[in-house]
PDB file with one MODEL, atoms N, CA, C and O in Angstrom:
MODEL        1
ATOM      1  N   MET A   1      15.727  31.557  30.683  1.00  0.00           N
ATOM      2  CA  MET A   1      14.050  31.940  30.255  1.00  0.00           C
ATOM      3  C   MET A   1      13.843  32.530  28.787  1.00  0.00           C
ATOM      4  O   MET A   1      12.837  32.797  28.130  1.00  0.00           O
ATOM      5  N   ASN A   2      15.135  32.619  28.559  1.00  0.00           N
ATOM      6  CA  ASN A   2      15.345  32.987  26.756  1.00  0.00           C
ATOM      7  C   ASN A   2      15.502  32.169  25.965  1.00  0.00           C
ATOM      8  O   ASN A   2      15.472  32.271  24.738  1.00  0.00           O
ATOM      9  N   LYS A   3      15.755  30.924  26.870  1.00  0.00           N
ATOM     10  CA  LYS A   3      15.587  29.796  25.587  1.00  0.00           C
ATOM     11  C   LYS A   3      14.561  29.398  25.720  1.00  0.00           C
ATOM     12  O   LYS A   3      14.499  28.339  25.096  1.00  0.00           O
ATOM     13  N   ASP A   4      13.594  29.630  26.216  1.00  0.00           N
ATOM     14  CA  ASP A   4      11.844  29.423  26.168  1.00  0.00           C
ATOM     15  C   ASP A   4      11.260  30.345  25.667  1.00  0.00           C
ATOM     16  O   ASP A   4      10.103  30.130  25.308  1.00  0.00           O
ATOM     17  N   LEU A   5      11.687  31.337  25.516  1.00  0.00           N
ATOM     18  CA  LEU A   5      10.685  32.320  24.523  1.00  0.00           C
ATOM     19  C   LEU A   5      11.244  32.194  22.881  1.00  0.00           C
ATOM     20  O   LEU A   5      10.698  32.769  21.939  1.00  0.00           O
ATOM     21  N   THR A   6      12.243  31.466  22.790  1.00  0.00           N
ATOM     22  CA  THR A   6      13.043  31.423  20.959  1.00  0.00           C
ATOM     23  C   THR A   6      12.265  29.936  21.022  1.00  0.00           C
ATOM     24  O   THR A   6      11.622  29.623  20.021  1.00  0.00           O
ATOM     25  N   SER A   7      12.294  29.109  22.035  1.00  0.00           N
ATOM     26  CA  SER A   7      11.407  28.051  20.951  1.00  0.00           C
ATOM     27  C   SER A   7      10.499  27.665  20.828  1.00  0.00           C
ATOM     28  O   SER A   7      10.137  26.566  20.407  1.00  0.00           O
ATOM     29  N   ASP A   8       9.555  29.166  21.453  1.00  0.00           N
ATOM     30  CA  ASP A   8       8.083  29.415  21.892  1.00  0.00           C
ATOM     31  C   ASP A   8       7.962  29.940  20.242  1.00  0.00           C
ATOM     32  O   ASP A   8       7.052  29.461  19.566  1.00  0.00           O
ATOM     33  N   ALA A   9       8.917  30.943  19.621  1.00  0.00           N
ATOM     34  CA  ALA A   9       8.898  31.478  18.435  1.00  0.00           C
ATOM     35  C   ALA A   9       9.213  30.500  17.477  1.00  0.00           C
ATOM     36  O   ALA A   9       8.761  30.679  16.346  1.00  0.00           O
ATOM     37  N   ASP A  10       9.998  29.353  17.727  1.00  0.00           N
ATOM     38  CA  ASP A  10      10.111  28.844  16.652  1.00  0.00           C
ATOM     39  C   ASP A  10       9.268  27.574  16.680  1.00  0.00           C
ATOM     40  O   ASP A  10       9.560  26.682  15.884  1.00  0.00           O
ATOM     41  N   THR A  11       8.083  27.382  17.662  1.00  0.00           N
ATOM     42  CA  THR A  11       7.281  26.269  17.716  1.00  0.00           C
ATOM     43  C   THR A  11       5.829  27.135  16.783  1.00  0.00           C
ATOM     44  O   THR A  11       5.066  26.625  15.962  1.00  0.00           O
ATOM     45  N   ALA A  12       5.849  28.135  17.144  1.00  0.00           N
ATOM     46  CA  ALA A  12       4.878  29.236  16.355  1.00  0.00           C
ATOM     47  C   ALA A  12       5.101  29.204  14.822  1.00  0.00           C
ATOM     48  O   ALA A  12       4.095  29.017  14.137  1.00  0.00           O
ATOM     49  N   ALA A  13       6.430  29.380  14.125  1.00  0.00           N
ATOM     50  CA  ALA A  13       6.725  29.719  13.121  1.00  0.00           C
ATOM     51  C   ALA A  13       6.626  27.757  12.786  1.00  0.00           C
ATOM     52  O   ALA A  13       5.617  27.085  12.571  1.00  0.00           O
ATOM     53  N   ARG A  14       7.365  27.531  12.825  1.00  0.00           N
ATOM     54  CA  ARG A  14       6.660  26.083  12.703  1.00  0.00           C
ATOM     55  C   ARG A  14       5.492  25.550  12.072  1.00  0.00           C
ATOM     56  O   ARG A  14       5.333  25.025  10.970  1.00  0.00           O
ATOM     57  N   ARG A  15       4.491  25.872  13.279  1.00  0.00           N
ATOM     58  CA  ARG A  15       2.829  25.534  13.360  1.00  0.00           C
ATOM     59  C   ARG A  15       2.685  26.308  11.777  1.00  0.00           C
ATOM     60  O   ARG A  15       2.303  25.699  10.777  1.00  0.00           O
ATOM     61  N   ALA A  16       3.175  28.141  11.798  1.00  0.00           N
ATOM     62  CA  ALA A  16       2.452  28.706  10.912  1.00  0.00           C
ATOM     63  C   ALA A  16       2.771  28.268   9.514  1.00  0.00           C
ATOM     64  O   ALA A  16       1.842  28.071   8.731  1.00  0.00           O
ATOM     65  N   ARG A  17       4.468  28.040   9.008  1.00  0.00           N
ATOM     66  CA  ARG A  17       4.777  27.000   7.918  1.00  0.00           C
ATOM     67  C   ARG A  17       4.048  26.138   7.595  1.00  0.00           C
ATOM     68  O   ARG A  17       3.409  26.044   6.547  1.00  0.00           O
ATOM     69  N   TYR A  18       4.089  25.396   8.528  1.00  0.00           N
ATOM     70  CA  TYR A  18       3.535  23.336   8.024  1.00  0.00           C
ATOM     71  C   TYR A  18       2.149  23.351   8.549  1.00  0.00           C
ATOM     72  O   TYR A  18       1.586  22.271   8.374  1.00  0.00           O
ATOM     73  N   GLY A  19       1.424  24.264   9.149  1.00  0.00           N
ATOM     74  CA  GLY A  19       0.377  23.693   9.827  1.00  0.00           C
ATOM     75  C   GLY A  19       0.598  22.467  11.210  1.00  0.00           C
ATOM     76  O   GLY A  19       1.422  22.253  12.099  1.00  0.00           O
ATOM     77  N   SER A  20      -0.651  21.903  10.731  1.00  0.00           N
ATOM     78  CA  SER A  20      -0.666  20.150  11.845  1.00  0.00           C
ATOM     79  C   SER A  20      -0.878  19.257  11.183  1.00  0.00           C
ATOM     80  O   SER A  20      -1.495  19.334  10.121  1.00  0.00           O
ATOM     81  N   LEU A  21      -0.347  18.073  11.734  1.00  0.00           N
ATOM     82  CA  LEU A  21      -0.592  17.219  11.364  1.00  0.00           C
ATOM     83  C   LEU A  21      -1.917  16.246  11.151  1.00  0.00           C
ATOM     84  O   LEU A  21      -2.491  16.293  12.239  1.00  0.00           O
ATOM     85  N   PRO A  22      -2.413  15.682  10.568  1.00  0.00           N
ATOM     86  CA  PRO A  22      -4.112  15.839  10.247  1.00  0.00           C
ATOM     87  C   PRO A  22      -5.068  14.964  11.017  1.00  0.00           C
ATOM     88  O   PRO A  22      -4.505  14.726  12.086  1.00  0.00           O
ATOM     89  N   GLU A  23      -6.038  14.476  10.991  1.00  0.00           N
ATOM     90  CA  GLU A  23      -6.395  13.818  11.579  1.00  0.00           C
ATOM     91  C   GLU A  23      -6.136  12.348  11.621  1.00  0.00           C
ATOM     92  O   GLU A  23      -6.120  11.708  10.570  1.00  0.00           O
ATOM     93  N   ARG A  24      -5.832  11.494  13.348  1.00  0.00           N
ATOM     94  CA  ARG A  24      -6.124   9.917  13.211  1.00  0.00           C
ATOM     95  C   ARG A  24      -7.116   8.716  11.730  1.00  0.00           C
ATOM     96  O   ARG A  24      -8.187   9.096  11.257  1.00  0.00           O
ATOM     97  N   ILE A  25      -6.890   8.268  11.581  1.00  0.00           N
ATOM     98  CA  ILE A  25      -7.544   7.356  10.915  1.00  0.00           C
ATOM     99  C   ILE A  25      -7.733   6.422  12.032  1.00  0.00           C
ATOM    100  O   ILE A  25      -6.938   6.307  12.965  1.00  0.00           O
ATOM    101  N   ARG A  26      -9.181   5.544  11.848  1.00  0.00           N
ATOM    102  CA  ARG A  26      -9.298   4.372  12.889  1.00  0.00           C
ATOM    103  C   ARG A  26      -8.863   3.266  12.053  1.00  0.00           C
ATOM    104  O   ARG A  26      -8.822   3.524  10.850  1.00  0.00           O
ATOM    105  N   PHE A  27      -8.573   2.248  12.364  1.00  0.00           N
ATOM    106  CA  PHE A  27      -8.424   1.204  12.029  1.00  0.00           C
ATOM    107  C   PHE A  27      -9.816   0.995  10.970  1.00  0.00           C
ATOM    108  O   PHE A  27      -9.788   0.959   9.739  1.00  0.00           O
ATOM    109  N   GLU A  28     -10.922   0.883  11.801  1.00  0.00           N
ATOM    110  CA  GLU A  28     -12.046   0.189  11.014  1.00  0.00           C
ATOM    111  C   GLU A  28     -12.756   1.123   9.970  1.00  0.00           C
ATOM    112  O   GLU A  28     -13.914   0.978   9.579  1.00  0.00           O
ATOM    113  N   ASP A  29     -11.810   2.180   9.549  1.00  0.00           N
ATOM    114  CA  ASP A  29     -11.915   3.183   8.553  1.00  0.00           C
ATOM    115  C   ASP A  29     -10.877   2.574   7.674  1.00  0.00           C
ATOM    116  O   ASP A  29     -10.925   3.085   6.555  1.00  0.00           O
ATOM    117  N   MET A  30     -10.156   1.859   7.763  1.00  0.00           N
ATOM    118  CA  MET A  30      -8.928   1.273   6.674  1.00  0.00           C
ATOM    119  C   MET A  30      -9.598   0.114   6.127  1.00  0.00           C
ATOM    120  O   MET A  30     -10.078   0.278   5.006  1.00  0.00           O
ATOM    121  N   THR A  31      -9.743  -1.049   6.680  1.00  0.00           N
ATOM    122  CA  THR A  31     -10.392  -1.958   5.934  1.00  0.00           C
ATOM    123  C   THR A  31     -12.122  -2.404   6.288  1.00  0.00           C
ATOM    124  O   THR A  31     -12.988  -2.134   7.121  1.00  0.00           O
ATOM    125  N   GLU A  32     -11.925  -3.339   4.934  1.00  0.00           N
ATOM    126  CA  GLU A  32     -13.088  -3.074   4.059  1.00  0.00           C
ATOM    127  C   GLU A  32     -13.412  -5.123   4.261  1.00  0.00           C
ATOM    128  O   GLU A  32     -12.593  -6.028   4.098  1.00  0.00           O
ATOM    129  N   GLU A  33     -14.611  -5.195   4.580  1.00  0.00           N
ATOM    130  CA  GLU A  33     -15.039  -6.864   4.681  1.00  0.00           C
ATOM    131  C   GLU A  33     -15.726  -7.096   3.315  1.00  0.00           C
ATOM    132  O   GLU A  33     -16.590  -6.328   2.891  1.00  0.00           O
ATOM    133  N   VAL A  34     -15.217  -8.412   2.514  1.00  0.00           N
ATOM    134  CA  VAL A  34     -16.042  -8.335   1.245  1.00  0.00           C
ATOM    135  C   VAL A  34     -15.742  -9.885   1.504  1.00  0.00           C
ATOM    136  O   VAL A  34     -14.881 -10.104   2.356  1.00  0.00           O
ATOM    137  N   GLU A  35     -16.423 -11.153   0.793  1.00  0.00           N
ATOM    138  CA  GLU A  35     -17.602 -12.084   1.185  1.00  0.00           C
ATOM    139  C   GLU A  35     -16.176 -12.422  -0.390  1.00  0.00           C
ATOM    140  O   GLU A  35     -15.700 -11.876  -1.385  1.00  0.00           O
ATOM    141  N   ALA A  36     -16.120 -13.446   0.265  1.00  0.00           N
ATOM    142  CA  ALA A  36     -15.075 -14.040  -0.996  1.00  0.00           C
ATOM    143  C   ALA A  36     -15.508 -16.082  -1.437  1.00  0.00           C
ATOM    144  O   ALA A  36     -15.622 -17.138  -0.813  1.00  0.00           O
ATOM    145  N   ALA A  37     -15.580 -15.705  -2.536  1.00  0.00           N
ATOM    146  CA  ALA A  37     -16.384 -16.975  -3.316  1.00  0.00           C
ATOM    147  C   ALA A  37     -15.569 -18.128  -2.284  1.00  0.00           C
ATOM    148  O   ALA A  37     -14.525 -17.925  -1.664  1.00  0.00           O
ATOM    149  N   PRO A  38     -16.335 -19.304  -2.310  1.00  0.00           N
ATOM    150  CA  PRO A  38     -15.763 -20.420  -2.068  1.00  0.00           C
ATOM    151  C   PRO A  38     -14.255 -21.147  -2.814  1.00  0.00           C
ATOM    152  O   PRO A  38     -14.212 -21.060  -4.041  1.00  0.00           O
ATOM    153  N   GLY A  39     -13.775 -21.426  -2.533  1.00  0.00           N
ATOM    154  CA  GLY A  39     -12.188 -22.448  -3.408  1.00  0.00           C
ATOM    155  C   GLY A  39     -12.076 -21.469  -4.515  1.00  0.00           C
ATOM    156  O   GLY A  39     -11.962 -21.822  -5.689  1.00  0.00           O
ATOM    157  N   GLY A  40     -12.114 -20.110  -4.086  1.00  0.00           N
ATOM    158  CA  GLY A  40     -10.632 -19.289  -4.865  1.00  0.00           C
ATOM    159  C   GLY A  40     -11.777 -17.818  -6.253  1.00  0.00           C
ATOM    160  O   GLY A  40     -11.706 -16.640  -6.602  1.00  0.00           O
ATOM    161  N   GLY A  41     -12.741 -19.199  -6.525  1.00  0.00           N
ATOM    162  CA  GLY A  41     -13.522 -18.999  -7.518  1.00  0.00           C
ATOM    163  C   GLY A  41     -13.097 -19.245  -8.637  1.00  0.00           C
ATOM    164  O   GLY A  41     -12.491 -20.309  -8.510  1.00  0.00           O
ATOM    165  N   ALA A  42     -13.002 -18.743 -10.234  1.00  0.00           N
ATOM    166  CA  ALA A  42     -13.710 -19.328 -11.248  1.00  0.00           C
ATOM    167  C   ALA A  42     -11.974 -19.607 -11.946  1.00  0.00           C
ATOM    168  O   ALA A  42     -11.615 -20.672 -12.449  1.00  0.00           O
ATOM    169  N   ASN A  43     -11.174 -18.465 -11.814  1.00  0.00           N
ATOM    170  CA  ASN A  43      -9.558 -18.503 -11.627  1.00  0.00           C
ATOM    171  C   ASN A  43      -8.777 -19.156 -10.412  1.00  0.00           C
ATOM    172  O   ASN A  43      -7.685 -18.889  -9.911  1.00  0.00           O
ATOM    173  N   ALA A  44      -9.591 -19.963 -10.168  1.00  0.00           N
ATOM    174  CA  ALA A  44      -8.706 -20.680  -9.358  1.00  0.00           C
ATOM    175  C   ALA A  44      -8.279 -22.487  -9.380  1.00  0.00           C
ATOM    176  O   ALA A  44      -7.637 -23.332  -8.756  1.00  0.00           O
ATOM    177  N   SER A  45      -8.969 -22.346 -10.319  1.00  0.00           N
ATOM    178  CA  SER A  45      -8.839 -23.796 -10.876  1.00  0.00           C
ATOM    179  C   SER A  45      -8.032 -24.162 -11.450  1.00  0.00           C
ATOM    180  O   SER A  45      -7.502 -23.215 -12.032  1.00  0.00           O
ATOM    181  N   TYR A  46      -7.178 -25.833 -11.838  1.00  0.00           N
ATOM    182  CA  TYR A  46      -5.932 -25.320 -12.333  1.00  0.00           C
ATOM    183  C   TYR A  46      -6.275 -26.423 -13.951  1.00  0.00           C
ATOM    184  O   TYR A  46      -7.087 -27.347 -13.997  1.00  0.00           O
ATOM    185  N   ASP A  47      -5.433 -25.970 -15.037  1.00  0.00           N
ATOM    186  CA  ASP A  47      -5.643 -27.145 -16.339  1.00  0.00           C
ATOM    187  C   ASP A  47      -4.840 -27.560 -16.457  1.00  0.00           C
ATOM    188  O   ASP A  47      -4.241 -26.769 -17.186  1.00  0.00           O
ATOM    189  N   PRO A  48      -3.988 -28.639 -16.210  1.00  0.00           N
ATOM    190  CA  PRO A  48      -2.754 -28.585 -16.637  1.00  0.00           C
ATOM    191  C   PRO A  48      -2.587 -28.945 -18.462  1.00  0.00           C
ATOM    192  O   PRO A  48      -1.422 -28.858 -18.852  1.00  0.00           O
ATOM    193  N   GLU A  49      -3.557 -29.298 -19.472  1.00  0.00           N
ATOM    194  CA  GLU A  49      -3.440 -29.046 -20.443  1.00  0.00           C
ATOM    195  C   GLU A  49      -3.132 -27.937 -21.110  1.00  0.00           C
ATOM    196  O   GLU A  49      -2.786 -27.886 -22.291  1.00  0.00           O
ATOM    197  N   GLY A  50      -3.302 -26.701 -20.080  1.00  0.00           N
ATOM    198  CA  GLY A  50      -3.436 -25.729 -21.063  1.00  0.00           C
ATOM    199  C   GLY A  50      -2.209 -24.675 -20.243  1.00  0.00           C
ATOM    200  O   GLY A  50      -2.306 -23.455 -20.369  1.00  0.00           O
ATOM    201  N   GLY A  51      -1.066 -25.303 -19.403  1.00  0.00           N
ATOM    202  CA  GLY A  51      -0.491 -25.055 -18.277  1.00  0.00           C
ATOM    203  C   GLY A  51       0.910 -24.319 -19.757  1.00  0.00           C
ATOM    204  O   GLY A  51       1.612 -23.324 -19.576  1.00  0.00           O
ATOM    205  N   TRP A  52       0.911 -24.899 -20.614  1.00  0.00           N
ATOM    206  CA  TRP A  52       2.158 -24.560 -21.711  1.00  0.00           C
ATOM    207  C   TRP A  52       1.682 -23.034 -22.530  1.00  0.00           C
ATOM    208  O   TRP A  52       2.272 -22.330 -23.350  1.00  0.00           O
ATOM    209  N   LYS A  53       0.485 -22.943 -21.941  1.00  0.00           N
ATOM    210  CA  LYS A  53       0.381 -21.151 -22.718  1.00  0.00           C
ATOM    211  C   LYS A  53       0.968 -20.505 -21.524  1.00  0.00           C
ATOM    212  O   LYS A  53       0.937 -19.275 -21.553  1.00  0.00           O
ATOM    213  N   TYR A  54       1.531 -21.092 -20.414  1.00  0.00           N
ATOM    214  CA  TYR A  54       2.536 -19.305 -19.617  1.00  0.00           C
ATOM    215  C   TYR A  54       3.430 -19.684 -19.422  1.00  0.00           C
ATOM    216  O   TYR A  54       3.930 -18.780 -18.752  1.00  0.00           O
ATOM    217  N   TYR A  55       4.151 -20.445 -19.496  1.00  0.00           N
ATOM    218  CA  TYR A  55       5.092 -21.436 -20.029  1.00  0.00           C
ATOM    219  C   TYR A  55       6.539 -20.716 -20.125  1.00  0.00           C
ATOM    220  O   TYR A  55       7.011 -21.012 -21.223  1.00  0.00           O
ATOM    221  N   SER A  56       7.340 -19.965 -19.469  1.00  0.00           N
ATOM    222  CA  SER A  56       7.780 -18.568 -20.190  1.00  0.00           C
ATOM    223  C   SER A  56       9.323 -19.204 -19.377  1.00  0.00           C
ATOM    224  O   SER A  56       9.474 -19.568 -18.211  1.00  0.00           O
ATOM    225  N   CYS A  57      10.405 -19.146 -20.616  1.00  0.00           N
ATOM    226  CA  CYS A  57      11.895 -19.426 -20.993  1.00  0.00           C
ATOM    227  C   CYS A  57      12.788 -18.465 -21.375  1.00  0.00           C
ATOM    228  O   CYS A  57      12.471 -17.802 -22.362  1.00  0.00           O
ATOM    229  N   LEU A  58      13.648 -18.267 -20.928  1.00  0.00           N
ATOM    230  CA  LEU A  58      14.154 -16.879 -22.249  1.00  0.00           C
ATOM    231  C   LEU A  58      15.151 -17.126 -23.141  1.00  0.00           C
ATOM    232  O   LEU A  58      15.548 -16.342 -24.003  1.00  0.00           O
ATOM    233  N   ALA A  59      15.764 -18.809 -22.809  1.00  0.00           N
ATOM    234  CA  ALA A  59      16.485 -19.300 -23.835  1.00  0.00           C
ATOM    235  C   ALA A  59      15.740 -19.582 -24.414  1.00  0.00           C
ATOM    236  O   ALA A  59      16.237 -20.189 -25.363  1.00  0.00           O
ATOM    237  N   LEU A  60      13.831 -19.510 -24.567  1.00  0.00           N
ATOM    238  CA  LEU A  60      13.158 -20.213 -25.697  1.00  0.00           C
ATOM    239  C   LEU A  60      12.609 -18.560 -26.691  1.00  0.00           C
ATOM    240  O   LEU A  60      12.311 -18.202 -27.831  1.00  0.00           O
ATOM    241  N   ASP A  61      12.776 -17.975 -25.183  1.00  0.00           N
ATOM    242  CA  ASP A  61      12.062 -16.436 -26.516  1.00  0.00           C
ATOM    243  C   ASP A  61      13.584 -16.194 -26.897  1.00  0.00           C
ATOM    244  O   ASP A  61      13.526 -16.665 -28.033  1.00  0.00           O
ATOM    245  N   LEU A  62      14.900 -15.795 -26.755  1.00  0.00           N
ATOM    246  CA  LEU A  62      15.920 -15.435 -27.499  1.00  0.00           C
ATOM    247  C   LEU A  62      16.337 -16.351 -28.597  1.00  0.00           C
ATOM    248  O   LEU A  62      17.205 -16.039 -29.412  1.00  0.00           O
ATOM    249  N   GLY A  63      15.551 -17.762 -28.607  1.00  0.00           N
ATOM    250  CA  GLY A  63      15.506 -18.968 -29.815  1.00  0.00           C
ATOM    251  C   GLY A  63      16.717 -19.287 -29.429  1.00  0.00           C
ATOM    252  O   GLY A  63      17.462 -18.829 -30.296  1.00  0.00           O
ATOM    253  N   LEU A  64      17.493 -19.942 -28.424  1.00  0.00           N
ATOM    254  CA  LEU A  64      18.587 -20.424 -28.299  1.00  0.00           C
ATOM    255  C   LEU A  64      18.066 -22.422 -27.881  1.00  0.00           C
ATOM    256  O   LEU A  64      18.945 -23.261 -27.684  1.00  0.00           O
TER     257      LEU A  64
ENDMDL
END
């Protein structure tokens, strides 16, 4: 029985120090629906002639 009193005192001290957990957030409140452009938009197009602009090579960067 003495252990229950100690446990209750520890629980009360812990609640006084840390408080309680925040309220739960529903899954519906965490998600957002946004309509996407068909085909990925203007940024999704592939340009084979402009591909060299984005080529990266460590050897070329170092001048080797």
